[in-house]
C-alpha positions in Angstrom: 31.5 82.0 -22.6 30.6 78.5 -21.5 31.8 75.4 -23.4 29.6 73.9 -26.1 29.3 70.5 -24.3 27.7 72.3 -21.2 25.1 74.0 -23.4 24.2 70.5 -24.9 23.9 69.0 -21.4 21.6 71.9 -20.3 19.6 71.5 -23.5 19.4 67.7 -22.9 18.2 68.1 -19.3 15.8 71.0 -19.8 14.1 69.9 -23.1 14.5 66.3 -23.9 14.3 64.7 -20.5 10.9 66.1 -19.6 9.7 65.2 -23.1 10.9 61.6 -22.8 9.3 61.4 -19.3 6.0 62.7 -20.6 6.0 60.3 -23.5 6.8 57.3 -21.4 4.2 58.3 -18.8 1.6 58.4 -21.5 2.6 55.1 -22.8 2.7 53.4 -19.3 -0.6 54.8 -18.2 -2.8 52.1 -19.8 -0.4 49.4 -18.3 -0.8 50.9 -14.8 -4.6 51.1 -15.2 -4.7 47.5 -16.2 -2.7 46.5 -13.1 -5.1 48.4 -10.8 -8.1 46.9 -12.6 -6.5 43.4 -12.1 -5.9 44.2 -8.4 -9.6 45.2 -8.0 -10.7 42.1 -9.8 -8.6 39.9 -7.5 -10.0 41.6 -4.4 -13.6 41.0 -5.5 -12.9 37.5 -6.5 -11.4 36.8 -3.1 -14.4 38.3 -1.3 -16.8 36.2 -3.4 -14.7 33.1 -2.7 -14.8 33.9 1.1 -18.5 34.5 1.0 -19.1 31.2 -0.9 -17.2 29.2 1.7 -18.8 31.1 4.6 -22.3 30.1 3.3 -21.2 26.5 2.5 -19.8 25.9 5.9 -21.8 23.7 8.3 -21.7 26.2 11.1 -23.4 28.8 8.9 -26.1 26.3 7.8 -26.8 25.4 11.4 -27.0 29.1 12.4 -29.3 29.8 9.5 -31.6 26.9 10.4 -32.2 28.2 13.9 
């Protein structure tokens, strides 16, 4: 017969740990999706910024005039 504390440890590892992991994953999912949305927004903003300066530069204006 195994000791009682070992049974409690197995119960903790097999039942409560996955349960806690699942709950925290569900709680963190919106946070992670917000982070990825923020990264995508930053990427698009940088591209627009680069395009803006590309079209504002004198070399581009001279090239477009030709």
